[in-house]
C-alpha positions in Angstrom: 7.6 -22.4 -47.6 6.6 -25.4 -49.6 5.8 -28.8 -48.2 3.0 -31.4 -48.2 0.3 -30.5 -45.7 -0.9 -33.4 -43.6 -4.1 -31.9 -42.3 -6.2 -28.8 -42.0 -4.9 -26.5 -39.4 -7.3 -25.2 -36.7 -7.8 -21.5 -36.8 -9.7 -19.8 -34.0 -10.9 -16.2 -34.7 -12.3 -13.6 -32.3 -14.4 -10.6 -33.2 -17.2 -8.4 -31.8 -20.6 -8.7 -33.5 -22.5 -5.5 -32.6 -22.7 -2.5 -34.9 -21.9 -0.1 -32.0 -18.7 -1.8 -30.9 -17.1 -3.6 -33.7 -19.2 -4.9 -36.7 -16.5 -3.6 -39.0 -14.0 -5.8 -37.2 -16.3 -8.8 -37.6 -16.6 -8.2 -41.4 -12.8 -7.9 -41.7 -12.4 -11.1 -39.6 -14.9 -12.9 -41.8 -13.1 -11.7 -44.9 -9.9 -13.1 -43.4 -11.6 -16.4 -42.7 -13.0 -16.6 -46.2 -9.5 -16.6 -47.6 -8.6 -19.6 -45.5 -11.9 -21.5 -45.5 -10.9 -24.2 -48.0 -7.6 -25.0 -46.3 -8.3 -24.6 -42.5 -10.8 -25.7 -39.9 -12.3 -22.4 -38.6 -14.2 -21.5 -35.5 -15.2 -17.9 -34.8 -15.8 -16.6 -31.2 -18.2 -13.7 -31.3 -19.0 -11.4 -28.4 -22.4 -9.6 -28.4 -23.5 -10.6 -31.8 -26.7 -8.9 -33.0 -29.1 -10.6 -35.5 -27.3 -9.1 -38.5 -23.9 -10.4 -37.2 -25.4 -13.9 -36.8 -26.9 -13.9 -40.2 -23.6 -12.7 -41.7 -21.7 -15.5 -40.1 -24.1 -18.0 -41.5 -24.1 -16.5 -44.9 -20.3 -16.7 -44.9 -20.6 -20.4 -43.9 -18.3 -19.8 -40.9 -19.1 -21.8 -37.7 -19.3 -19.4 -34.7 -19.8 -19.5 -31.0 -21.4 -16.8 -28.9 -19.2 -16.0 -25.9 -21.2 -13.1 -24.6 -21.8 -14.7 -21.2 -18.2 -15.5 -20.7 -16.5 -13.0 -18.4 -14.1 -10.9 -20.4 -11.2 -11.7 -18.0 -11.7 -15.4 -18.7 -12.0 -15.1 -22.4 -8.3 -15.5 -23.5 -7.8 -18.6 -21.3 -11.0 -20.1 -22.7 -10.0 -19.6 -26.3 -6.5 -20.8 -25.7 -7.7 -23.9 -24.0 -10.0 -24.7 -27.0 -7.1 -24.1 -29.4 -4.2 -26.0 -27.9 -0.6 -25.7 -29.0 -1.0 -26.5 -32.7 -3.6 -24.0 -33.5 -3.6 -20.4 -34.8 -5.6 -17.7 -33.0 -6.5 -14.6 -35.0 -7.5 -11.4 -33.2 -8.9 -8.2 -34.8 -9.9 -5.4 -32.5 -8.8 -2.9 -29.8 -9.6 -4.9 -26.7 -6.8 -7.4 -27.0 -4.2 -5.9 -24.7 -0.8 -7.4 -23.8 -2.2 -9.4 -20.9 -4.8 -11.0 -23.3 -2.1 -11.7 -25.9 0.2 -13.2 -23.3 -2.4 -15.7 -22.2 -2.8 -16.9 -25.7 1.0 -17.2 -26.3 1.7 -18.9 -23.0 -0.8 -21.6 -23.9 1.4 -22.4 -26.9 -0.9 -21.0 -29.6 0.4 -19.3 -32.7 -1.0 -15.7 -32.4 -1.9 -13.5 -35.4 -3.1 -9.9 -34.8 -4.6 -7.5 -37.3 -3.1 -4.1 -36.9 -4.3 -0.7 -38.2 -3.0 1.4 -35.3 0.7 1.8 -34.5 0.1 3.3 -31.1 -0.1 -0.1 -29.3 2.2 -3.0 -28.5 1.8 -6.4 -30.1 3.2 -9.8 -28.9 1.9 -11.8 -31.8 3.9 -14.3 -33.8 2.6 -12.5 -36.9 1.1 -9.0 -37.3 -0.8 -8.1 -40.4 -1.4 -4.5 -41.5 -3.2 -4.1 -44.8 -1.8 -0.6 -45.4 1.5 0.2 -47.1 3.5 1.3 -44.0 5.9 4.2 -44.4 8.1 3.0 -41.5 7.5 -0.6 -40.5 10.1 -0.3 -37.7 7.6 1.9 -35.7 5.4 -1.1 -35.1 6.0 -2.1 -31.5 6.7 -5.8 -31.4 9.2 -8.4 -30.2 11.9 -9.4 -32.5 10.4 -12.9 -33.0 7.3 -11.3 -34.6 6.9 -11.3 -38.4 5.3 -8.2 -39.8 3.4 -8.5 -43.1 1.9 -5.5 -44.7 0.6 -3.9 -47.8 -2.3 -4.1 -50.2 -1.4 -7.7 -51.1 -3.1 -8.6 -47.9 -6.2 -6.3 -48.3 -9.2 -8.0 -46.7 -11.7 -7.8 -49.6 -15.0 -9.4 -48.8 -15.8 -12.4 -51.0 -18.8 -10.7 -52.5 -16.4 -8.3 -54.2 -14.6 -10.8 -56.4 -14.1 -9.8 -60.0 -13.1 -13.4 -61.0 -16.3 -13.6 -63.0 -16.5 -9.9 -63.7 -15.0 -9.1 -67.1 -13.9 -5.6 -68.0 -17.1 -3.7 -68.6 -18.2 -1.1 -71.1 -21.1 0.2 -69.1 -22.4 3.7 -68.5 -23.2 3.8 -64.8 -21.5 6.2 -62.3 -21.1 5.1 -58.6 -20.5 7.7 -55.8 -19.8 6.9 -52.2 -18.0 8.8 -49.5 -19.4 7.1 -46.4 -22.4 7.9 -44.3 -21.6 11.0 -42.2 -22.9 14.6 -42.6 -19.4 15.7 -43.5 -19.7 13.8 -46.8 -22.5 16.1 -48.2 -20.1 18.7 -49.8 -18.3 15.9 -51.7 -21.5 14.5 -53.0 -22.5 17.9 -54.2 -19.1 18.4 -55.9 -19.4 15.1 -57.6 -22.8 15.9 -59.1 -21.6 19.2 -60.3 -18.5 17.6 -61.8 -20.6 15.1 -63.8 -22.6 17.9 -65.3 -19.5 20.0 -66.1 -17.8 17.0 -67.7 -20.6 16.8 -70.3 -20.4 13.0 -70.0 -23.8 11.3 -70.1 -24.3 8.3 -67.8 -27.4 6.2 -68.1 -27.6 6.2 -64.3 -25.7 7.7 -61.3 -26.0 5.7 -58.1 -25.2 7.4 -54.8 -24.7 5.1 -51.8 -25.0 6.6 -48.4 -26.6 6.3 -44.9 -30.3 6.4 -44.5 -30.2 9.5 -42.2 -28.7 11.6 -45.2 -31.5 10.8 -47.7 -33.3 14.1 -47.2 -30.1 16.2 -47.4 -29.0 14.4 -50.6 -32.4 14.7 -52.3 -32.2 18.4 -51.6 -28.8 18.6 -53.2 -30.1 16.8 -56.3 -33.1 19.1 -56.4 -30.8 22.2 -56.0 -28.5 21.1 -58.8 -31.3 20.0 -61.1 -28.7 19.0 -63.7 -28.6 15.3 -64.0 -31.4 12.8 -64.8 -31.5 9.3 -63.5 -29.8 9.8 -60.1 -30.6 7.0 -57.7 -29.8 7.1 -54.0 -29.3 3.8 -52.1 -28.7 3.4 -48.4 -27.7 0.7 -45.9 -26.7 -1.8 -48.5 -25.6 -5.3 -47.6 -22.4 -6.6 -49.1 -24.2 -8.5 -51.9 -26.4 -5.5 -52.8 -23.3 -3.2 -52.9 -21.5 -5.8 -55.1 -24.4 -5.7 -57.6 -24.2 -1.9 -57.8 -20.4 -2.1 -58.5 -20.9 -4.9 -61.0 -23.2 -2.7 -63.0 -21.0 0.4 -62.8 -17.9 1.4 -64.8 -16.7 4.6 -63.1 -16.6 5.5 -59.4 -15.9 8.6 -57.3 -15.2 7.7 -53.7 -13.0 8.3 -50.6 -9.8 6.5 -49.8 -11.3 3.9 -47.6 -12.5 0.3 -47.9 -15.0 1.3 -50.6 -12.1 2.3 -52.9 -10.5 -1.1 -52.5 -13.8 -2.8 -53.3 -14.3 -0.6 -56.4 -10.9 -1.7 -57.7 -11.5 -5.3 -56.8 -14.7 -5.1 -59.0 -12.7 -3.5 -61.8 -14.1 0.0 -61.7 -12.2 2.9 -63.0 -11.9 4.9 -59.8 -11.5 8.6 -59.0 -10.4 8.8 -55.4 -9.5 11.5 -52.9 -9.4 12.0 -49.1 -11.0 14.4 -46.6 -9.8 13.1 -43.2 -6.3 12.3 -42.0 -6.7 8.6 -41.6 -7.4 8.3 -45.3 -4.1 9.9 -46.4 -1.9 6.8 -46.1 -4.3 4.7 -48.1 -4.7 7.5 -50.7 -0.9 7.9 -51.1 -0.4 4.2 -51.7 -3.3 3.9 -54.1 -1.6 6.7 -56.1 1.8 4.9 -55.8 0.3 1.7 -57.0 -1.4 3.5 -59.9 -4.8 2.1 -58.8 -6.7 5.4 -59.0 -7.1 8.7 -60.7 -6.1 11.0 -57.9 -8.5 13.7 -56.7 -6.2 14.8 -53.8 -7.7 16.6 -50.8 -11.4 16.7 -51.5 -11.8 19.8 -49.3 -9.7 21.7 -51.8 -10.5 20.0 -55.1 -13.1 21.9 -57.1 -16.0 20.5 -59.1 -14.2 21.7 -62.2 -11.1 19.7 -61.3 -13.2 16.6 -60.6 -14.9 17.0 -64.0 -11.5 17.0 -65.7 -10.7 13.7 -63.9 -13.9 12.2 -65.1 -13.0 13.1 -68.7 -9.5 11.7 -68.2 -10.7 8.5 -66.6 -13.3 7.9 -69.3 -10.8 8.3 -72.1 -7.8 6.5 -70.5 -6.6 3.2 -71.8 -5.3 2.4 -68.3 -8.8 1.1 -67.5 -7.5 -2.3 -68.6 -4.8 -2.4 -65.9 -5.0 -5.4 -63.6 -5.7 -4.4 -60.0 -3.6 -5.5 -57.0 -7.0 -6.1 -55.3 -7.8 -9.2 -57.4 -9.4 -11.4 -54.8 -8.0 -14.7 -56.1 -4.5 -13.3 -55.8 -5.2 -12.1 -52.2 -6.6 -15.4 -51.3 -3.4 -17.2 -52.5 -1.3 -14.7 -50.5 -3.2 -15.6 -47.3 -3.1 -19.3 -48.0 0.7 -19.0 -48.4 0.8 -17.1 -45.1 -1.1 -20.0 -43.5 1.5 -22.5 -44.8 4.3 -20.2 -43.4 2.6 -20.2 -40.0 2.3 -24.0 -40.1 6.0 -24.3 -40.8 6.9 -21.8 -38.1 5.0 -23.9 -35.5 7.2 -26.8 -36.4 10.4 -24.8 -36.4 12.6 -24.8 -33.2 16.1 -23.8 -32.1 18.4 -25.6 -29.7 22.0 -25.0 -28.6 24.5 -26.8 -30.7 26.2 -29.8 -29.1 29.4 -31.8 -29.7 27.4 -34.3 -31.8 26.6 -31.6 -34.3 30.3 -31.1 -35.4 30.0 -33.3 -38.5 26.8 -31.7 -39.6 28.4 -28.2 -39.3 31.3 -29.4 -41.5 29.0 -30.7 -44.2 27.1 -27.4 -44.3 30.3 -25.3 -44.2 31.8 -27.2 -47.1 28.7 -26.9 -49.4 29.8 -25.1 -52.6 27.2 -22.4 -52.1 28.4 -21.7 -48.6 32.0 -21.6 -49.6 31.2 -19.2 -52.5 29.5 -16.8 -50.2 32.2 -16.9 -47.5 35.1 -14.5 -47.4 37.5 -17.4 -47.7 36.3 -19.7 -50.4 38.8 -22.5 -49.8 37.4 -25.9 -48.6 37.6 -26.4 -44.9 39.9 -29.1 -43.6 38.2 -31.4 -41.1 41.1 -31.2 -38.6 40.9 -27.4 -38.6 37.1 -27.5 -38.4 36.9 -29.7 -35.3 39.5 -27.5 -33.5 37.5 -24.4 -34.4 34.2 -26.1 -33.4 35.4 -27.2 -30.0 36.7 -23.7 -29.2 33.6 -21.9 -30.3 31.0 -24.2 -28.7 32.5 -23.6 -25.3 33.2 -19.9 -25.7 31.2 -17.4 -23.5 31.3 -14.9 -26.4 29.7 -17.3 -29.0 26.2 -18.6 -29.2 25.7 -21.5 -31.7 22.1 -22.7 -32.4 20.8 -25.5 -34.6 17.4 -25.1 -36.3 15.1 -28.1 -36.5 12.0 -28.4 -38.5 9.8 -31.6 -38.3 12.7 -33.2 -36.3 15.2 -32.5 -39.1 18.3 -30.3 -38.8 17.7 -27.6 -41.4 20.3 -24.9 -40.6 22.4 -23.1 -38.1 23.0 -19.6 -36.8 26.0 -18.3 -34.8 26.5 -15.1 -32.9 30.0 -14.0 -32.1 30.6 -11.0 -29.8 33.1 -8.6 -31.1 33.1 -6.1 -28.2 30.6 -3.9 -29.9 28.1 -6.1 -31.5 27.0 -9.7 -31.9 28.0 -10.7 -35.5 25.6 -13.1 -37.3 26.7 -16.1 -39.4 24.0 -18.4 -40.6 23.3 -21.0 -43.3 20.4 -23.2 -44.4 20.8 -26.9 -45.5 20.6 -27.0 -49.3 17.6 -29.3 -49.2 15.6 -26.7 -47.3 16.4 -23.5 -49.1 13.7 -21.5 -50.8 11.3 -22.2 -47.9 11.7 -18.9 -46.0 13.8 -20.4 -43.3 16.6 -17.8 -43.5 14.4 -15.0 -42.2 12.8 -17.2 -39.6 16.1 -18.5 -38.4 17.5 -15.0 -37.8 14.3 -13.7 -36.1 14.1 -16.6 -33.7 17.9 -16.6 -33.2 17.9 -13.0 -32.2 15.1 -13.6 -29.7 17.1 -16.5 -28.2 20.2 -14.3 -27.9 18.2 -11.4 -26.4 16.7 -13.7 -23.7 20.2 -15.0 -22.9 21.7 -11.5 -22.6 18.7 -9.8 -20.9 19.8 -6.3 -22.0 19.9 -4.1 -25.0 22.3 -5.4 -27.6 23.5 -4.7 -31.1 23.5 -7.4 -33.8 25.2 -7.1 -37.2 25.8 -9.0 -40.4 28.3 -8.7 -43.2 27.2 -10.0 -46.6 28.9 -10.2 -50.0 27.4 -7.8 -52.6 26.4 -10.6 -54.9 24.7 -12.7 -52.2 21.3 -11.5 -53.1 19.3 -13.9 -50.9 21.1 -12.9 -47.6 21.0 -9.2 -48.5 17.2 -9.5 -49.0 16.7 -11.4 -45.7 18.5 -8.6 -43.7 16.5 -5.9 -45.5 13.2 -7.8 -44.9 14.0 -7.8 -41.2 14.5 -4.0 -41.3 18.2 -4.0 -40.5 19.9 -0.7 -40.9 22.3 -0.5 -43.8 25.7 0.8 -42.6 28.7 1.8 -44.6 30.1 -1.0 -46.7 33.3 -2.6 -45.4 36.2 -4.5 -47.0 37.7 -7.8 -45.7 40.5 -9.5 -47.7 39.8 -7.0 -50.5 36.2 -8.2 -50.7 33.5 -5.6 -50.5 30.7 -6.5 -48.0 27.4 -4.9 -47.2 27.1 -4.2 -43.5 23.8 -4.5 -41.6 23.0 -3.8 -38.0 19.9 -3.8 -35.7 19.6 -2.8 -32.1 17.5 -5.2 -30.0 15.5 -3.9 -27.1 14.7 -6.1 -24.0 11.3 -4.5 -23.5 9.3 -7.7 -24.3 11.5 -10.1 -22.2 8.8 -10.6 -19.6 7.1 -13.1 -21.9 
């Protein structure tokens, strides 16, 4: 959506701040906040922050409030009361159950949840998943919720910006698989692979956990094949960024570190060794972001060495990464504007006074071109049709209003099997994302009216690319094409469940 912004929107964020319960969530929340810092008023609520968490919030220049003394059962009400009905509340963590989310929504806040587990239910207005989902329909959410997902929304920490990091011709290797004991075999393989590749690096930097130092030094001593290996541990974000800035090639696991390597423009050899890394790995391969090392439990040192040679000699090193932080920041700022627009977007039942507005919309050249019958609509026929439909128990007619202006309409007609969708957006407001929003909110309105499982459907001309795209974005099922008046139409359908109607 594109419009003039009148003021900075208030965004309230909630995270844990203790390493034992959620420091990773705090870092992700701060990365999210950093993308919005220039265009929103931010306040972070932190529970149980340790000294590192407090220092990190300060270093990110994010105002925060310690809510550790607030009873957990009162927390959602407290945050919602601070936020009000024109604020966005962002939650990232596993403690925010349906009761917590309901309290936020019922106070009128716009709720955004960060999701990386599809085994829970979300009530949020928007759900963000930074992975490339194989089946978005599996995310349990109400029909009004918008799901955004993919690497375009990866939460890269601001330290790992490559905006001032030109493509490098360095000779430093970076190795990182995390900090657990299970990573030791992959570190050993990587050291062996460098030796077998016969590539000479000025320095090899291994980043790990402090508790593994003795084990890694023993591996280095056993191999005794590479000079200038340096082991670093417990690095802060800025320190890690410096290491990556001075490196040109990385071997790592399919986790956050791989995304940060690509954000810093490192040629990256990447594999996986646990199940929760497979989806990230597959999508890194699909996006051609990495040189694939596959399952690191099965990949040999010889195979890794061949990847090192291939990576060093490849011209693909110049490929621009999807993890460019400036692009990601723009994506999040666009999301914020979408949320602002959605907060001002409402539906109401059509009334008799809307008949003339419907006629103007229906006779717009674009609407007539996309209709089955392209002939102009005669006013007398229109008013007769309008009066019959607005009073029909098998028709629901809704007007969309944004900033007190009528911007479009959606109509549901019951055919005996499904509720058929007809919608249009005023020409002045097209290209603002209102089509998808209108259908999402319209279906939720219909579902609340019917209070049972229903089937909705839509028929679209093949060449109506905009409407086809809207139905696909909303994960409608594509049914067999149909013909009406000798015109081929794409048929879409979606079954709506009443499981979230208690809201």
